[in-house]
C-alpha positions in Angstrom: -5.0 167.4 136.3 -5.2 163.9 135.2 -2.4 162.2 133.3 -2.8 159.5 130.8 -0.6 156.7 131.1 0.8 155.0 127.8 -0.4 151.5 126.9 2.4 149.1 127.6 2.5 148.0 124.0 3.4 151.4 122.5 7.0 151.5 120.9 7.5 147.9 121.4 8.5 145.7 118.4 5.4 144.1 116.9 3.3 146.7 118.5 0.5 148.5 116.1 2.6 151.8 116.6 6.2 151.2 116.4 8.6 154.2 116.7 10.2 155.5 113.5 13.9 155.4 112.9 15.8 158.5 113.3 16.1 160.5 110.2 18.5 163.4 111.4 20.8 163.9 114.3 22.5 166.6 116.1 26.4 167.2 116.4 26.5 165.5 119.4 24.8 162.4 118.4 26.7 162.3 115.0 29.7 162.3 117.0 28.6 159.3 119.1 27.5 157.3 116.1 30.5 157.9 114.1 32.9 157.3 116.9 34.5 160.4 116.3 35.0 163.6 118.4 32.4 166.8 118.3 35.5 168.9 116.8 35.8 166.6 113.7 31.9 166.6 112.9 32.0 170.7 113.4 35.0 170.7 111.1 33.3 168.6 108.5 30.4 171.1 108.6 32.4 173.9 108.5 34.3 172.8 105.3 31.1 171.6 103.8 32.2 168.0 103.4 29.2 167.0 105.4 25.6 167.7 104.3 23.4 169.4 107.0 20.9 172.1 107.6 20.7 174.8 110.2 18.1 175.9 112.4 19.3 179.0 114.5 22.2 177.6 116.1 21.3 173.9 115.9 22.8 171.6 113.3 20.7 169.2 111.6 22.3 166.6 110.0 20.9 163.8 108.1 21.6 159.9 109.0 22.4 159.2 105.4 24.6 162.3 104.9 26.6 160.7 107.9 26.8 157.4 105.8 28.0 159.4 102.7 30.6 161.2 104.9 31.9 158.2 106.5 32.2 156.4 102.8 34.5 158.9 101.6 38.3 158.2 101.9 39.8 159.8 105.0 36.6 160.1 107.2 36.7 156.8 108.8 36.3 156.5 112.5 39.5 155.7 114.3 40.0 152.2 115.3 38.5 150.8 118.2 41.2 150.7 121.0 41.5 147.5 122.9 40.5 147.6 126.5 43.3 146.7 129.2 42.0 143.2 129.9 42.0 142.0 126.1 45.3 141.3 124.3 46.2 143.5 121.3 45.2 142.1 118.1 48.4 141.1 115.8 48.8 143.7 113.0 50.7 141.5 110.5 48.4 142.1 107.2 48.2 145.7 105.8 44.4 145.5 106.0 44.3 145.2 109.7 46.5 148.1 110.0 45.0 151.5 111.4 45.8 154.5 109.1 46.7 156.7 112.0 48.7 155.6 114.9 48.5 157.3 118.5 51.6 157.5 120.5 51.0 154.4 122.5 50.8 152.4 118.6 53.7 154.2 117.4 55.7 152.9 120.2 54.6 149.2 119.7 55.0 149.6 116.0 58.2 151.0 115.7 59.9 149.7 119.3 60.8 153.6 119.8 61.2 154.4 123.4 58.2 157.1 124.1 60.9 159.7 125.2 62.9 159.0 121.9 59.4 159.6 119.7 58.6 162.9 121.9 62.4 164.1 121.2 61.8 163.3 117.5 58.5 165.0 116.9 60.0 168.3 119.0 63.2 168.2 116.4 60.6 167.5 113.6 62.4 164.8 112.5 59.6 162.3 112.3 56.3 163.1 110.3 53.5 163.8 112.6 50.3 166.0 113.4 47.8 167.3 116.3 44.4 166.9 116.5 43.7 169.2 119.3 46.3 168.2 121.9 46.5 164.5 120.7 49.6 163.6 119.0 49.2 161.3 116.0 51.1 159.5 113.1 50.0 158.6 109.8 51.0 155.1 108.8 51.6 155.5 105.1 54.0 158.7 106.2 55.7 156.6 108.9 56.4 153.6 106.4 57.8 156.4 103.9 60.0 158.1 106.7 61.3 154.7 107.8 62.0 153.7 104.2 63.7 157.2 103.4 65.7 156.7 107.0 67.1 153.3 106.1 68.1 154.2 102.7 69.9 157.4 103.6 71.7 155.5 106.4 71.5 151.7 105.5 69.5 151.5 108.9 67.8 153.7 111.3 70.4 154.9 114.2 68.2 156.2 116.9 71.0 156.3 119.7 71.5 159.9 119.0 68.2 160.7 120.1 68.1 158.5 123.5 67.8 160.2 126.7 70.5 159.7 128.8 68.2 159.5 131.9 66.0 156.8 130.6 68.8 153.9 130.4 
């Protein structure tokens, strides 16, 4: 059996035959392109917010459908986390603030200790939600919660929630 080698110019930019751009992707590729997990894409497919076709068990998602889905409110990928060696970016303008905070961002934003934050979540004293096992906080809900707490108390007192063993 003889094999034929591809010409060196095949598939390169400026070659007579350039590869075509992808028109559709599967769930894993869509999750990677959007910067979200497979579960988020699967949920969007199940509730019908993301246009797709099925071939057996395979979901085929058009790339333009992904763009439409990402442009809908609430479907943006989460903000990129800075690496350990780069300093965090300042969060002083509303446009630069993420819409969803993870536990680490919440601690930095509010100044509440992680143990206190966990206690507030456990006692259901602070608005939160889970995606899988990941604890998240909506930025708008946290601002509203802080406003409500400050109007009720004059200022937020968290001493009742502080752990004795963390002091």
